[in-house]
C-alpha positions as CSV (number, residue, x, y, z in Angstrom):
1,X,9.5,-15.2,5.0
2,X,8.9,-14.5,1.7
3,X,10.4,-17.1,0.7
4,X,7.8,-19.6,2.4
5,X,4.8,-17.9,0.5
6,X,3.1,-18.8,-2.5
7,X,0.7,-17.1,-4.7
8,X,-2.2,-18.1,-2.6
9,X,-1.0,-16.7,0.3
10,X,0.4,-13.6,-0.9
11,X,-2.7,-13.0,-2.6
12,X,-4.9,-13.8,0.7
13,X,-2.6,-11.3,2.6
14,X,-2.8,-8.6,0.1
15,X,-6.5,-9.1,-0.1
16,X,-6.5,-9.2,4.2
17,X,-4.8,-6.0,4.2
18,X,-6.8,-4.5,1.2
19,X,-9.8,-5.0,3.1
20,X,-8.9,-3.8,5.8
21,X,-7.8,-0.2,4.6
22,X,-10.7,-0.1,2.5
23,X,-12.8,-0.1,5.7
24,X,-11.3,1.7,7.2
25,X,-11.0,4.5,4.8
26,X,-14.9,4.2,3.9
27,X,-15.0,5.2,7.8
28,X,-13.0,9.2,7.2
29,X,-14.7,11.9,7.5
30,X,-13.6,14.8,5.2
31,X,-12.2,16.3,8.8
32,X,-10.4,13.2,9.2
33,X,-8.6,13.5,5.6
34,X,-6.8,16.7,6.8
35,X,-5.6,15.6,10.3
36,X,-2.0,14.9,10.0
37,X,1.2,13.2,11.6
38,X,5.0,13.3,10.7
39,X,5.5,10.2,8.8
40,X,8.3,9.6,8.7
41,X,10.5,12.7,8.5
42,X,7.8,14.9,7.4
43,X,4.0,15.9,8.1
44,X,1.6,14.2,6.0
45,X,-2.4,14.2,6.1
46,X,-4.4,10.7,6.9
47,X,-5.6,11.6,2.7
48,X,-1.8,11.3,2.0
49,X,-1.3,8.1,4.0
50,X,-4.5,6.6,3.0
51,X,-3.3,6.8,-0.8
52,X,0.1,5.9,-0.1
53,X,-0.5,2.2,-0.7
54,X,-1.7,2.5,-3.7
55,X,1.2,4.8,-5.5
56,X,3.7,1.8,-3.4
57,X,1.7,-1.2,-4.9
58,X,2.6,0.7,-8.3
59,X,5.9,0.7,-7.6
60,X,6.2,-2.7,-6.7
61,X,4.0,-3.9,-9.9
62,X,6.6,-1.5,-11.9
63,X,9.8,-3.6,-10.1
64,X,8.2,-6.8,-10.7
65,X,7.5,-6.6,-14.2
66,X,11.1,-5.3,-14.7
67,X,12.7,-8.5,-13.5
68,X,10.3,-10.5,-15.0
69,X,11.4,-8.8,-18.6
70,X,15.0,-8.9,-17.5
71,X,15.2,-5.1,-17.1
72,X,15.9,-5.3,-13.2
73,X,17.2,-1.5,-12.2
């Protein structure tokens, strides 16, 4: 599917996903943040799950920058 995407369609998809996540996070209580589940192989709290996209996006940003400067690992 990625081959059919444009910069605008990618931007809009990220914007929609971010808005949905931010709306959900805004509704969470302190008690909600402490709840958890096994994901994928170890227990993680809602707080950890809510923050994971930040870490994940930073990882992708670094990978993309490496490709753009010809230092793909």
